[in-house]
N, C-alpha and C positions, 0 to 999 in steps of 0.2 A: 747520579745522586745514589745515596744509599737507600735500599729498599728494606722494608722489615720482613721478617721470617714469613708471615701469613701471605703476603703479597709476592714474594719469591716462590713459596710453594705452589700457589695457584697458577702463576705463569708456566710453571713446569708443566702443569698439565694442559693448559689451554693454548700454548705455543709449542706444537711438536716440533718446529723447526729450531727452537732454543732461542728466547729473547736476549738480546744483548743491547746495550746502550751504544751502539756504533752503527755507522751507515745510516740508512733511512729508517726512522722508527718515531713512535708517539705513544706513550703510555698515559691512559686516562685512569685516574684512581679517585674514587669516590666523587665523580662529577667534575673533576679538574684534571686538566692536562699537566702533568707534573714533570715530564721532560720529553724532549723531542730532538731529532737531529736530522740533517739532510745529507744526501751523498751528491755526488757529482752530477748525477742525471736525474735525481728525484728530490723535489722540494715539498716542504709541509708548511701550509700557511693556515694560521688560526683564523676562523671566520670572525667578522666583527658584528653580523647581524643577529647571529643565533649561536647556540653551542655547538661546536664541531671544528673540523679542519678541511681544507682542499689540498689534495694531494695531486701534484703535477709530475707526470712521468715522461720524460723526454723520449723522442723516437730514438735516440742513441742508447737507451737502456738495453743491455744485452744480458740475460741471465742473472738478473739482480732480485733481491728481496726487499720489501718493506713491510714492517712489523707494526700493528696497530692495535694491541691488546686492551681490553678494558678489566679492571678489578674493582669490584665492591666489596668491601669489609664493613660498611656503615649502612643502616636502614635508610630508605627514602626511594625516591623516583629519580632516575637519571635519563634523559632523553638528549640524544646527540645525532648531528647531522654531518655525514662525512661524504664528500664528492671527490671522485677519482676522475681525473682527465689524462687518458693516456693516448698519446700521440701516435701517428701512423708509424708501423714498423717495430714498436717497442716489444720487449720481450721481459716479462716481470712476473714474480710471484708474490701476492699479496697475503699476509699471514695476519688473520684477525682473530676474533673471539672474545667471549666474555665469561669471566668466573666470578662466582658469589661466594664469600665466606660469612654465613648469617649465624649469629649468637643471640640475637635478641627475638623479641615477640612482635616486631613490627615487619612489615613487608619491606623486602629489598628487590627493586626492579629496575631493569635497564632496557631501554627501547632505542636500538640502533637503526637508523634509517640511512642507508648506504646506496648511492647512486653512481654508476659506473658510465662514463661516455668513452668509449673505445673507437679509436681511428681505424684506418684500414691497415691490412696486412701486419696486425698485431697479435701476440699471443699472450694471453693473460691467464694466471691461475690465481684463484682467490678460495683460501682456505679459511673456514671459520669453525671453531670448536666452542661449544657451551658447556658449562660444568658448574655445579653448586655443592657446597659442603657447609658443615656447621651443625650445631645441636640446637640453634635457636628454632622457636615455633613459628616465627613469622614467615610468610610466603616467599620463595625464592622464584622470581618471575622473569622470563627474557621473552621479549617480542620484536625480533628482527624484521625489518622491512628492507628488501633488496630489490633495486630497479637497475635493470642492465640493459645498455644499448650497444650492439655490437656492429661495427663497420665492416665493409666489403672485405671478403677474404682474410678475415679475422677469427682466431679461435679463442673462445672462453671456456675454462674449465672451473666448475663450481663444486667445491668438496664442502659439505656441511656435516657436523657431527654432534649430537647431543651425548653426551658422554654418561652422565647421571646427575641425579641430586635436584634436578629443576622441577619445581612444583607444577608450574603452569607456563606454557609457551604457546604463542601464535605467531607463525612465520607467514609472512607475505612476499611472494616473489614474482617479480614481472620482467619478462625478457622480449626485446625485439631483435631480431636477426636480419641483416640486410643481406645482399647478393653474396652467395658462396660463404656466408659465415657460418661457423660450425659451433655447437654448444654441446658439451658434455658435463652432465649432472649427476653426482653422487651423494646421496642424503642417507645418513644413518641416524638411528634414534633408539635411544633406550628409556623406557619409563617404568617405574615401580610404585609400589604402595598406592596412593590415591591421586597420582599425579595425572595432568590432562596435557595433551599436545595436539595441535592443529596445524596443518601444512597445507597452504594453498599456493599454486604455482600456475602462472599463465605464460605459455611461451607463444609468442607471434613470429612464425616464419613468413616474413614478408618479401624477402628477396629471392629471386629465381636462384637455385642451386643450393638454398640453405638448408641446414640439417641439424637434428637435435636427438641426443640419447639422454634419457631421464631415468635414473635407476634410484629407487627407494627401497631401503632395508631398514626394518624396525623389529623391536623385541618389545613385548608388553608383559609386565608382571604385575602380581597382587591384584588390585582393584583399578588399576589405570586405565586410562582411555585415550585413544589415538584416532584422529581423523586425517585422512591424505585426499587431498583433491588437486592432483596435476592435471593441466590441459593444455594440449598442444593444438595450435589453430594455424592450419596450412593456407596461406593466402597466396600462393605462387606455387611454381614446380618446385617440390620440396621432399625431404625425407624426415620422419620422425619416428621414434620407438620409445614408448613409455612402459615401464616395467616397475611394479610395486610387489615386494616380497615381505611378509610378516611372519613372525613367531608370536604365538599368543600362549599364555600360561596362566595358571592360577584362574582367577574370576575377571580377568581383563577383557577389554572390549576394543575391538579395531574395526574402523570402517574405511575402506579403500574405495576411492572413487575416480579412476583415471576416466579422462574424458578426451576424445578426439573430435576435431572440427575440420572438415575440408570446405574450402571456399574457391577452389581451383581444380579444374579437372585432372591436372598432373600432380596433385598432392597426394603423397603416399605416406599414410600414418598407421602405426599399429600400436596397440596397447594390450597389456597382460597383467593380471593381478592374481596373487596367491595368498592365502592366509591359512596357517596350519600350525598344529602342536609340534613339539620336538619329535623326531622319528624314534621309535622305540628300539629298533634294531640298532641305531647308532648308540642309543644309551647302553644296551647290552653289551656291544662290542667293546666300548670304553671301560664298562665295569669289569670285564674279563681281564682288564690290565690291572686291576686293584683300585680303581677309582671309586669313591662313593658317588650317589646319585647326583648330589650337589656338585661335585668336581666335575662329572662327566657333563652335565647341563652347562657348566661354566664354559668347559672347551667347545662344546657345539656352538654356544651364542658367540664367543669371541671370534670363531672362525667364520660365522654366519655375517657377522659385522664388519668383517675386514675389507 
């Protein structure tokens, strides 16, 4: 179908792999699924009991992508439930994300509840980008809930990025890892003005030999507020590393609360957290190249959030 200019521009920001109406895809626009397609190994089925879709990924899927972006250009609240069923041995990249274009005075909000059921010996990469734009005074709100159940010997990579423009977000993430399952999380977040962001994450390392690496990087500007609470729970012989790094600017406030819990004698879990301002020496060095202070800050922030 032909998409309007606003939708096309938002898609370019939230889908870093490039959204195309081919292969396996589903576009949700203002609370409605407006177009979708299946591939040979991936099928998308609309739910009958509530808004959302079921994505079935065959074990024969190898190095394939499925794109499921959401765009909201009208005010209102959109709640959607998406379930992913990944069979044993599948190798897939799932590209999601939500973009809001707000021009009115009423709130625009999207609550996406995503649940992943991953079989054995699978490799899943899930990329989720959040972004908001527009001159409207209404709040631009995104509240994602992500539940991930990773089977034996599978690898799950979670990459989440809040690019800019989101007034309020509360992220809830829950993960369970079976034997020898691996989790890699990279969370990146930018807030400015009076924006607020909360991120809670619970990772249960249930299976022997399971492991998790959780990295959170954020920048807070203006009077924005951020709260991070990642929690790794070792219930078996396992390994986990939780790392939270933040840059604070202006009159912003950041709370970083990494938590580790060991319920097994052979659980090895490490956490570290750091919050600080931009290094003056880096600013001075970049300014010797002719940059203004604002340009130098932008380069440092961009590299920090890579």
